[in-house]
Wavefront OBJ file of the C-alpha trace (Angstrom):
o trace
v 0.000 0.000 0.000
v 2.758 2.364 0.957
v 4.623 1.612 -2.252
v 1.587 2.289 -4.457
v 0.943 5.593 -2.627
v 4.548 6.599 -3.305
v 4.235 5.647 -6.987
v 0.970 7.594 -7.242
v 2.590 10.672 -5.663
v 5.559 10.492 -8.070
v 3.225 10.076 -11.036
v 1.194 13.100 -9.941
v 4.333 15.231 -9.581
v 5.612 14.105 -12.984
v 2.339 14.960 -14.697
v 2.171 18.332 -12.913
v 5.711 19.152 -14.079
v 4.852 18.236 -17.674
v 1.745 20.415 -17.563
v 3.709 23.381 -16.135
v 6.356 23.071 -18.871
v 3.654 22.893 -21.548
v 1.926 26.011 -20.213
v 5.238 27.866 -20.020
v 6.045 26.971 -23.624
v 2.616 28.194 -24.758
v 2.967 31.533 -22.949
v 3.744 34.413 -25.310
v 7.330 35.542 -25.180
v 7.722 39.149 -24.149
v 10.339 41.444 -25.667
v 13.158 42.420 -23.326
v 12.540 45.657 -21.488
v 14.368 48.581 -23.012
v 16.258 50.653 -20.542
v 15.920 54.403 -20.676
v 19.280 56.082 -21.150
v 20.663 57.794 -18.078
v 21.327 61.527 -18.091
v 22.018 62.839 -21.573
v 23.483 59.633 -22.986
v 21.902 58.611 -26.282
v 20.136 60.213 -29.224
v 18.397 63.581 -29.328
v 16.719 65.607 -32.084
v 16.525 69.345 -32.440
v 13.283 71.186 -31.737
v 12.671 73.990 -34.242
v 15.434 75.684 -36.162
v 16.000 75.944 -39.902
v 17.781 72.585 -40.372
v 16.529 69.367 -38.738
v 19.389 67.485 -37.105
v 20.108 64.699 -34.653
v 22.554 64.914 -31.779
v 24.322 62.045 -30.072
v 25.860 62.041 -26.602
v 28.009 59.009 -25.922
v 30.748 58.498 -23.316
v 31.697 62.185 -23.191
v 31.606 62.634 -26.967
v 29.076 64.883 -28.736
v 28.159 64.855 -32.436
v 25.348 66.357 -34.472
v 24.332 65.430 -38.002
v 21.748 66.729 -40.451
v 18.668 64.499 -40.401
v 18.150 64.293 -44.172
v 21.737 63.601 -45.259
v 23.381 62.404 -42.025
v 26.128 64.915 -42.817
v 28.173 65.839 -39.754
v 27.453 69.378 -38.511
v 29.408 69.547 -35.255
v 31.580 67.419 -33.015
v 33.085 67.816 -29.596
v 32.820 66.756 -25.975
v 30.405 67.210 -23.090
v 30.600 67.097 -19.324
v 28.041 67.046 -16.540
v 28.512 70.139 -14.395
v 25.676 69.551 -11.906
v 22.250 68.004 -11.532
v 20.572 68.524 -14.908
v 23.466 70.731 -16.106
v 25.631 69.879 -19.115
v 28.402 71.790 -20.835
v 29.118 71.050 -24.488
v 32.373 72.144 -26.129
v 32.092 71.627 -29.858
v 33.378 72.712 -33.236
v 30.888 73.808 -35.872
v 32.105 72.208 -39.091
v 30.090 74.625 -41.258
v 31.568 77.738 -39.639
v 34.857 76.114 -38.610
v 34.353 77.739 -35.230
v 34.915 76.440 -31.696
v 31.837 76.957 -29.482
v 30.618 76.139 -26.000
v 27.068 75.788 -24.717
v 25.535 75.373 -21.279
v 22.450 73.167 -21.175
v 19.694 72.343 -18.716
v 17.963 69.018 -19.129
v 14.945 67.432 -17.501
v 12.168 65.055 -18.547
v 13.541 64.311 -22.009
v 14.080 67.970 -22.960
v 17.308 69.955 -23.170
v 17.621 73.731 -23.537
v 21.045 75.105 -24.403
v 22.576 78.572 -24.652
v 25.820 78.959 -26.560
v 28.559 81.390 -25.575
v 27.716 83.515 -28.654
v 24.162 84.046 -27.286
v 22.403 81.670 -29.661
v 20.160 78.970 -28.227
v 18.856 75.590 -29.264
v 16.566 72.931 -27.859
v 16.744 69.158 -28.075
v 14.247 66.422 -27.311
v 14.987 62.795 -26.527
v 14.569 60.715 -29.599
l 1 2 3 4 5 6 7 8 9 10 11 12 13 14 15 16 17 18 19 20 21 22 23 24 25 26 27 28 29 30 31 32 33 34 35 36 37 38 39 40 41 42 43 44 45 46 47 48 49 50 51 52 53 54 55 56 57 58 59 60 61 62 63 64 65 66 67 68 69 70 71 72 73 74 75 76 77 78 79 80 81 82 83 84 85 86 87 88 89 90 91 92 93 94 95 96 97 98 99 100 101 102 103 104 105 106 107 108 109 110 111 112 113 114 115 116 117 118 119 120 121 122 123 124 125
């Protein structure tokens, strides 16, 4: 009697395990969660302005390129100077001029003022 109870218990566990595996294999696979970039790291696009362009911040390096042609417009470096504060030092390739800009960023938006008084805005994207 004891032996048949043990066999019945093992059979029940085996069938339960098979059923669990089958249900797991039928469950839809979910895409991996994408992590939001931290700080300014990643891709940005300009908001307004005469020429649409994309900016990229990666490991202290800054580049911007025209959206339509992907032609490089500026390149340089950036540093975090405080909470939500970024300084970009870059060279405009069109004007062959070295520039600096101070930026404030929060909630996927960045507003920058260059040393020459001009300003530009970027949005995450």
